C-alpha positions in Angstrom: -103.8 123.3 -6.1 -100.4 122.6 -7.7 -98.0 124.4 -5.5 -94.8 123.2 -7.5 -92.8 125.8 -9.4 -92.5 125.6 -13.2 -88.8 124.6 -12.9 -89.6 121.5 -10.9 -92.3 120.5 -13.4 -89.8 120.9 -16.3 -87.2 118.6 -14.5 -89.6 115.7 -14.6 -89.8 115.6 -18.3 -86.0 115.7 -18.9 -85.6 111.9 -18.9 -88.3 111.4 -21.4 -86.7 113.9 -23.6 -83.3 112.1 -23.4 -84.9 108.8 -24.2 -86.6 110.2 -27.2 -83.4 111.7 -28.5 -81.5 108.3 -28.0 -84.2 106.4 -29.8 -84.1 108.8 -32.7 -80.3 108.4 -33.0 -80.5 104.7 -32.9 -83.1 104.6 -35.6 -81.0 106.8 -37.8 -77.9 104.6 -37.3 -79.8 101.5 -38.1 -81.2 102.9 -41.2 -77.7 103.9 -42.3 -76.1 100.3 -41.6 -75.8 97.8 -44.4 -78.6 95.3 -44.6 -76.0 92.3 -44.0 -74.5 93.8 -40.9 -74.8 92.1 -37.6 -77.5 93.3 -35.2 -76.6 96.6 -33.4 -75.0 96.2 -30.0 -77.1 98.8 -28.2 -75.3 98.6 -24.9 -71.9 98.9 -26.5 -73.1 101.7 -28.7 -74.3 103.7 -25.7 -71.4 102.8 -23.4 -68.7 103.6 -25.9 -70.6 106.1 -27.9 -69.4 104.0 -30.9 -72.3 102.7 -32.9 -70.4 102.3 -36.2 -69.3 98.8 -37.3 -65.9 98.3 -38.9 -65.4 97.6 -42.6 -65.7 94.0 -43.9 -62.3 92.2 -44.2 -61.0 91.2 -47.7 -59.9 87.6 -48.0 -56.6 86.9 -49.8 -56.3 83.0 -49.8 -57.7 80.6 -50.5 -60.2 82.2 -52.7 -61.6 79.5 -54.9 -60.7 76.1 -56.3 -57.6 75.9 -54.1 -56.5 72.5 -52.8 -54.9 72.3 -49.4 -53.9 69.5 -47.1 -55.3 69.1 -43.6 -52.2 67.2 -42.5 -50.1 70.3 -43.2 -52.3 73.3 -42.5 -55.5 74.9 -43.8 -54.2 78.5 -43.7 -57.0 81.2 -44.2 -55.7 84.7 -44.9 -57.3 88.2 -45.1 -56.5 91.9 -45.0 -56.5 93.8 -41.7 -59.4 96.2 -40.8 -58.8 99.4 -38.9 -61.0 100.7 -36.0 -60.3 103.2 -33.2 -61.6 100.7 -30.6 -59.5 97.8 -32.0 -60.6 94.8 -34.1 -60.8 91.0 -33.7 -62.0 88.6 -36.3 -64.5 85.7 -36.6 -63.9 82.9 -39.1 -66.8 80.6 -40.2 -66.6 77.4 -42.3 -69.3 75.3 -43.8 -69.6 72.6 -46.5 -72.4 74.6 -48.2 -72.7 78.1 -49.7 -75.5 79.2 -47.3 -73.3 78.5 -44.2 -76.0 76.4 -42.7 -74.6 74.6 -39.7 -71.3 76.6 -40.1 -68.5 76.2 -37.6 -67.1 79.5 -36.4 -64.1 80.6 -34.4 -64.2 84.2 -32.9 -61.7 86.3 -31.0 -58.9 85.9 -33.6 -56.4 88.8 -33.4 -54.3 87.9 -36.4 -55.2 88.1 -40.0 -54.5 84.4 -40.6 -55.9 81.2 -39.1 -55.2 77.5 -39.5 -58.6 76.0 -39.8 -57.5 72.4 -39.7 -59.1 72.0 -36.3 -62.5 73.1 -37.6 -62.9 70.5 -40.3 -62.9 66.7 -40.3 -59.8 64.8 -41.2 -61.2 63.8 -44.5 -61.1 65.1 -48.0 -63.9 67.5 -49.1 -64.9 70.9 -50.3 -65.4 73.9 -47.9 -66.6 77.5 -47.9 -65.3 80.2 -45.6 -65.7 83.8 -44.7 -64.5 86.3 -42.0 -66.1 89.2 -40.1 -64.5 92.0 -38.1 -65.6 93.0 -34.6 -64.6 96.3 -33.0 -64.0 97.0 -29.3 -67.6 98.2 -28.9 -68.9 94.9 -30.2 -70.0 96.2 -33.6 -69.7 93.5 -36.2 -68.9 94.1 -39.8 -70.6 92.5 -42.7 -69.1 89.2 -43.8 -66.3 89.1 -46.3 -66.6 87.5 -49.7 -66.9 83.7 -49.6 -63.7 81.7 -50.2 -63.6 78.1 -51.2 -61.0 75.3 -51.0 -60.7 71.6 -51.3 -59.0 69.5 -48.7 -56.8 66.7 -49.9 -56.3 64.5 -46.8 -55.2 61.4 -48.6 -51.7 60.4 -49.5 -50.8 59.0 -52.9 -52.3 55.7 -54.0 -49.6 53.0 -53.9 -50.1 49.7 -55.7 -47.9 46.8 -56.8 -45.6 47.0 -53.7 -43.2 44.1 -53.6 -39.8 42.8 -52.6 -37.7 40.9 -55.0 -36.6 38.3 -52.4 -38.2 36.9 -49.3 -34.8 35.7 -48.2 -31.5 37.4 -49.1 -27.8 37.1 -48.1 -24.8 35.1 -49.2 -24.2 35.6 -52.9 -27.9 36.6 -53.4 -27.2 39.9 -51.6 -29.6 42.5 -53.0 -33.3 43.2 -52.3 -35.3 45.4 -54.7 -38.4 47.4 -53.7 -40.9 48.1 -56.5 -44.2 49.9 -56.5 -46.5 52.2 -58.5 -47.8 55.5 -57.0 -50.7 57.6 -58.3 -51.5 61.1 -57.2 -51.8 64.4 -59.1 -49.6 66.0 -56.5 -47.0 63.2 -56.1 -43.6 64.6 -55.3 -41.1 62.1 -53.7 -40.4 58.8 -52.0 -38.0 57.1 -49.6 -37.3 53.5 -48.5 -36.2 52.8 -44.9 -35.0 49.3 -43.7 -35.3 48.4 -40.0 -34.3 45.3 -38.0 -36.5 43.4 -35.7 -35.7 45.9 -32.9 -36.8 48.9 -35.0 -33.4 50.3 -35.6 -32.7 51.7 -39.0 -30.0 49.7 -40.8 -30.3 51.2 -44.3 -32.3 53.9 -46.2 -32.5 55.4 -49.6 -32.1 59.1 -50.3 -35.2 61.2 -50.7 -36.0 60.7 -54.3 -38.0 63.2 -56.3 -40.7 61.9 -58.6 -42.0 63.5 -61.8 -45.0 62.4 -63.7 -48.2 60.6 -62.6 -48.5 57.7 -62.1 -44.9 57.1 -61.0 -42.9 53.8 -61.0 -40.7 53.3 -58.0 -37.7 51.0 -57.9 -34.9 50.9 -55.3 -32.3 48.2 -54.6 -30.3 47.8 -51.4 -27.5 45.5 -50.5 -27.8 43.2 -47.4 -24.1 42.5 -47.1 -21.7 42.5 -45.4 -22.9 40.4 -42.6 -21.6 42.9 -40.1 -24.3 45.4 -41.2 -26.9 42.8 -41.9 -26.7 39.9 -39.5 -29.0 37.0 -40.1 -32.6 37.8 -38.9 -35.9 39.5 -39.9 -36.1 42.9 -41.5 -38.8 45.3 -42.7 -38.6 47.6 -45.7 -40.9 50.6 -45.5 -41.8 52.8 -48.5 -43.0 56.3 -47.9 -44.5 58.2 -50.9 -45.4 61.9 -50.4 -47.3 64.4 -52.4 -46.6 68.1 -52.6 -49.2 68.9 -49.9 -47.4 66.8 -47.3 -49.7 63.8 -47.4 -47.8 60.5 -47.0 -48.6 56.9 -47.8 -46.6 54.2 -46.0 -46.3 50.6 -47.3 -44.0 48.0 -45.9 -43.0 44.4 -46.3 -40.8 41.9 -44.5 -37.9 39.8 -45.6 -35.2 37.5 -44.0 -31.5 37.9 -44.2 -29.4 34.7 -44.1 -25.7 35.4 -44.0 -24.7 32.3 -42.0 -23.5 29.0 -43.3 -25.5 25.8 -42.6 -25.5 24.3 -39.1 -23.7 20.9 -39.5 -23.6 18.1 -36.9 -21.3 15.2 -37.7 -20.8 12.0 -35.7 -19.1 8.6 -36.2 -15.5 9.6 -36.3 -12.7 9.7 -33.7 -12.4 5.9 -33.6 -10.1 3.1 -34.8 -11.3 0.4 -37.2 -9.7 -3.0 -37.6 -11.1 -3.8 -41.0 -13.8 -2.9 -43.6 -15.1 0.6 -44.0 -16.5 3.6 -42.1 -19.1 6.3 -42.9 -19.9 9.5 -41.1 -23.4 10.5 -40.0 -24.1 14.1 -41.2 -27.1 16.4 -40.4 -27.1 19.8 -42.1 -29.9 22.5 -41.6 -30.3 26.0 -43.0 -33.3 28.2 -43.6 -32.2 28.6 -47.3 -31.9 24.9 -47.8 -28.8 22.8 -48.6 -27.3 23.2 -52.0 -24.2 21.0 -52.0 -21.8 18.8 -50.1 -18.1 18.5 -50.9 -15.5 16.2 -49.3 -11.7 16.5 -49.7 -8.9 14.3 -48.3 -5.9 15.4 -46.2 -2.6 15.1 -48.1 -1.1 13.5 -45.0 -3.4 10.5 -45.2 -1.4 7.2 -45.1 -2.7 6.0 -48.5 -1.8 9.3 -50.2 -5.0 9.2 -52.3 -6.6 12.6 -53.3 -10.2 11.7 -52.9 -13.3 13.9 -53.4 -17.0 13.2 -52.8 -20.2 15.2 -53.4 -22.6 13.3 -51.1 -23.4 13.9 -47.5 -22.2 10.5 -46.1 -19.6 8.8 -48.2 -18.0 5.5 -47.3 -14.2 5.3 -46.7 -12.2 2.1 -47.3 -8.8 2.5 -45.7 -6.0 0.1 -46.9 -2.9 1.4 -45.1 -2.5 1.6 -41.4 -2.6 5.1 -39.8 -4.7 8.1 -39.1 -7.1 9.4 -41.8 -8.5 12.9 -42.1 -11.3 14.1 -44.4 -12.9 17.6 -44.6 -16.5 18.5 -45.4 -17.8 21.8 -46.9 -21.6 22.4 -46.9 -23.1 25.2 -49.0 -26.7 26.6 -48.5 -29.1 27.9 -51.2 -27.8 31.4 -50.9 -24.1 30.5 -51.3 -23.2 30.7 -47.6 -20.6 28.1 -46.7 -19.6 26.1 -43.6 -16.2 24.7 -44.4 -13.5 22.3 -43.1 -15.6 20.2 -40.8 -13.1 17.4 -39.8 -13.9 13.7 -39.9 -11.0 11.6 -38.7 -10.5 7.9 -37.8 -7.7 5.5 -37.4 -7.0 2.2 -39.2 -5.2 -0.6 -37.4 -5.7 -3.9 -39.3 -5.7 -7.1 -37.3 -2.5 -9.3 -37.6 -3.0 -12.2 -40.0 -3.0 -15.7 -38.4 -0.1 -17.7 -39.8 -0.3 -21.5 -39.0 2.7 -23.0 -37.4 4.5 -25.8 -39.3 3.2 -29.2 -38.5 5.7 -31.6 -37.0 5.4 -35.0 -38.6 3.8 -37.6 -36.3 5.8 -40.4 -37.9 8.4 -41.8 -35.5 11.9 -42.5 -36.6 11.1 -46.2 -36.3 8.4 -45.7 -38.9 10.8 -44.0 -41.2 13.2 -46.9 -40.7 10.5 -49.5 -41.2 9.6 -47.9 -44.4 13.1 -48.2 -45.6 13.7 -44.5 -46.0 17.3 -43.6 -46.6 18.8 -41.5 -43.9 22.3 -41.4 -45.2 23.7 -40.7 -48.6 24.6 -43.8 -50.6 28.2 -43.0 -50.4 28.2 -43.7 -46.6 28.9 -47.4 -46.0 29.3 -48.1 -42.3 30.5 -51.6 -41.3 29.9 -53.7 -38.2 33.3 -53.0 -36.9 34.4 -49.8 -38.5 37.8 -48.5 -38.0 38.5 -45.2 -36.3 39.4 -43.8 -39.7 36.1 -45.0 -41.1 34.2 -43.4 -38.1 35.9 -40.1 -38.7 35.0 -40.3 -42.4 31.3 -41.2 -42.1 30.3 -40.6 -38.5 28.1 -43.7 -38.7 29.2 -45.0 -35.3 28.2 -41.8 -33.6 24.7 -41.9 -35.1 24.2 -45.5 -34.2 25.1 -44.7 -30.6 22.6 -41.9 -30.4 19.8 -44.0 -31.8 20.8 -46.9 -29.5 20.8 -49.2 -32.5 23.3 -50.9 -34.8 24.4 -50.5 -38.3 22.7 -53.1 -40.5 24.2 -55.0 -43.4 22.5 -52.8 -46.0 24.7 -49.9 -46.9 23.5 -46.5 -45.5 20.5 -48.0 -43.6 19.7 -49.0 -40.0 18.0 -52.2 -38.9 14.2 -51.8 -38.6 14.2 -53.6 -35.2 16.6 -51.3 -33.5 15.5 -49.5 -30.3 13.9 -46.4 -31.8 10.9 -46.8 -29.5 13.0 -45.9 -26.5 13.5 -42.3 -27.5 11.7 -41.0 -30.6 10.3 -37.7 -32.0 6.5 -37.2 -32.1 4.1 -34.4 -32.9 4.4 -33.3 -29.3 8.1 -33.5 -29.1 10.5 -36.3 -28.0 9.1 -39.3 -26.1 10.7 -41.9 -23.9 9.2 -45.4 -24.0 6.3 -43.8 -25.8 5.7 -41.2 -23.0 6.2 -37.5 -23.9 9.2 -35.9 -22.2 7.2 -33.3 -20.3 5.1 -36.0 -18.6 8.4 -37.5 -17.3 9.4 -34.2 -15.9 6.0 -33.9 -14.1 6.2 -37.4 -12.7 9.7 -36.8 -11.4 8.6 -33.5 -9.8 5.6 -35.2 -8.1 7.8 -38.1 -6.8 10.4 -35.7 -5.5 7.8 -33.6 -3.6 6.2 -36.7 -2.1 9.5 -38.1 -1.0 10.3 -34.8 0.7 7.1 -34.7 2.8 7.4 -38.4 3.7 10.9 -37.8 5.1 9.6 -34.8 7.1 6.8 -36.8 8.6 9.0 -39.8 9.4 11.5 -37.8 11.4 9.0 -35.8 13.4 9.7 -36.0 17.2 7.3 -38.2 19.2 5.6 -36.2 21.9 6.1 -37.5 25.5 3.1 -38.1 27.7 3.3 -37.2 31.3 
């Protein structure tokens, strides 16, 4: 027999009644939800007693056919949705209209989102939509579908070139030329860097209108203080209005130095003939010309000029000569006033001494040569007055001979062989005078030593 009271029996059926009521409410809410709404969050609905999803957001941009740049930002924007429990948003992107394989990002609090991180870094077309989620987890229906195209490529640049591979000197400018093609092209800039990467020159940011666009910019590589000789790189950056950039670069060499010149062969003294320098000149731009000039102080006073590397100099006047060389390279850079100097000291000319006749006076007498003027007529016994007038007696005494009968002549048999002039000087009895001196010196020396030996003391023996 059931002894429980009716109240207890009624308490057992209360849970069942509550479950039936809840089920009825849920079915009613589900029937009232739009067909595209997310599945009902039953737990959130019961816990928060909030089973109504927020309204669908309305997208503002991009809507359709918009072109954006991934390198800048893919900004997706929509209007805010209100809900008492608060709202966050979920953005989904796909490269198809059915959103198959879509990439989504949830928990977004703001009403804008940069979707660059959700799509590849390539150009292409994309669809997107957004849903709102309230604090109870109820999700709205998706917004309308927006579409956009990503332009991830910079402008197409062709025909890039530099007017010179080597610049400097008098050929001081380098011109950058190129063609750029992009429907959104906007500007370009040229930057020149040295081998260390430092910027040494740059153009202003130049706006471009029209497509395709022709680019031309010239920059000066002088003075040498700003552009010392070396390697440089010119980089052209062309940008479109979406922020995409295309960089193109090319290298060139600056030569602002004169040729390197090595000269040898100078700083010497020549005795005769000619002299030529040895010249070696090198330069990356090649050698264009040589020019020689003479110093105004040169002994010969000639103003000479040469246009060859190694001229030949023929000095004629004794002294020091100076010539200056200037070498110019292919760009007009100059190395000037390279000194080549030498001395000229000619050898003294050999002048032969006069030949003393080898004929003796006796030979002259034998030949009957007249020694005295015809007016002189010495006699065998001239008077003192006659001697004073003609001096014949004195000449006869010197010669050791006598005056002959013929007027003005000596006898050929006189003693001229005792003392007579020869090619080697005066001789006595046919022996040159210096041999007599030698003989006398030897005899004197020998006599001295003989006397010394003869008068040496005789040692006594014990």
